[in-house]
C-alpha positions, 0 to 999 in steps of 0.5 A: 529489450531496452527500458524505453521499448519496455515502457512503450510496449506496456503503454501501447497495450490495449488493456493499459490504454483502457486503464489509463483513461479509467476512473474508479467509481462514479465521477460525480460522487461527493466523496470520490474513490481517491478521497475515500481511499485516503480517508480510510487509510490516513493517507494524504490525497496525493499518496492515495492518487499514486496508490491508485495508479500503481493499483491500475498497473498491478491490475494490468500485470494481473490481467496480462502476465499469465501467472498469479501476482501478489499486491503490496499492502497499499495496492491491496487496500485500493483493491479491497475498496474497489471490490466494495464498488461492486458494479463498477468493479465487475461491470466496468473494470474487469471488462477492461481487463478482459478477465474476471480478476478475483481476490483470494486471501491466503489459506495460511501455513508455510507453503502459502508463505513461500508461495506468496514470497515467490509471487511477490518477487515475481510481481516486482520483477513483472512490474519492472519488466513492463514499466521499465522502472522499479516499483516505488518502495514507499508503495511496494516495500520489501517482501518482509515488510509486505508479508510479515509486518504489514499483515499485523496491522489492525483496524482501530477506531479512534474513539476506542484508542489513543493513537500516537506516533511512536516518535512521540512516545520516544520523545516523551520518554527522552523528556522524562529521562532528561527531567529525571537526570536534571532533577537528580543532579539538582538534588545532589547540588542542593544536598551539597550546598546545604 
């Protein structure tokens, strides 16, 4: 099936048609679902909007693929937040999907790790097959990032920790080393002159 035909097949599907017009949460809320997702994850609003779109694509695939799938971390964050909007999720969203889309965490262990690696690969393949394009890597990173690195993330309250980007730490270290080298050279020059 050619790319245009694949894209058309998913866009013509009744579940996708329903999802494409669906907005998560109450539309009149002072803090929309998208704004809350951005705020809780430290994302820009445009990125949160893209994640929501990919979350809808994931839900479409989960409802129509016939096998279990694994979301990216960003999509999983949207799913977790959506689950807290319980009435919206169970009374509006799942009926559009035609299935009760449950979220199940890993039970841990090597067998589960292998299962999730397979499911994540299957998810990316299903995404490309259904939508005629690869999943964007900034939302759908490689399996190692998703299944080994991302789960190490922890929720940190800014009142309990100083949060600095690593690049600032590297820049500060470079400044300290540079200042030390300059000071050492100046000291050697001073000793020579005196």
